[in-house]
C-alpha angles and dihedrals in degrees: 000000000000135000109233118197112206115201117186129218131246118322093009136106135195087288088077089073096051092109095045102044098065093057092048090050091048088054090057101260130124109237118200111191111200132213111197122219117283095021137096112336088000093057088115089068092062113129140153087261094057098114141141094284092049088058092046091051091048091053092047089050089052089053090052095047091052092039089226119206125177091355128158116232119204125193128187123203110312090018091068087083092048095046094047093051092047092050091052092049097045106023094155090062095062137043097190139027120201125198115201109201090330143074136226120264126236121247114268093026130107129211094247087064088073094059127085118243088258091049091050091049091052091051092048092051091051095056121117133176125249115184091335095312123112112234143169113236117220105280118254115235094030090210089070088069105037139346113288097195113152096019117126121217086258090055092050090049090050093054092048093046099043101031115104130203112276121231110250093212089071088069095041101048121089123227109257142156138071124321123227128246123253139051118312119253111258117270127238127182125203110193115202099180114105117237136194087220108035093166092052089047091053093045091051093047093049092047089054093041107032095168094056133083119224139208133172130218106184099213135099127288095281105064094156084070104029101041106008097154092049091049090048091050091053091048091049090053091049091049091052093048 
């Protein structure tokens, strides 16, 4: 029915969607799980130039290779910046963009701009070098980076074992370059942070983003592992909309 491009967040590769993709395929869709340059099985491509725009260009090249039309593009966490930039540069390739516990980033900005001075200092202190490229290792414990609600000990071990260091330049580089012609694909948010007042959270989000649609999935930051079937069901519903 619909091609659904699944873009993982920092430290992750296409493997992160292994529990989600089968349900999408069973529903009749064509899932394409992405590994961005420098990560997972593409770790050998890591270089000092592996930045945000390299990831955006790689995603655009994938869209060209598959000659995507009317596809749904999904970004988790860090990938919100990549997905938003790709959707603006090739709007005719996609009809919907989905943000799983994340948001797009404005042109001219960089991900580090969203961190406090203390947060930037902590990231800087965590940097290590791999083959001459500055990277951030997978945090330990993971809960120091994002909520791990719903993850089993096996899930946490999987993230630690399969997560790869993330290139620092992706957080330091600003979005730049020409924007495509045509209307933007419609926006969907899937919030994964539990709230004592989910209805109020939804109302506040839609008041601030009236052109979006909104779903909640009350789990931790890694729903592709903690609630994969529920996430697949929401993506299926969006793809059919």
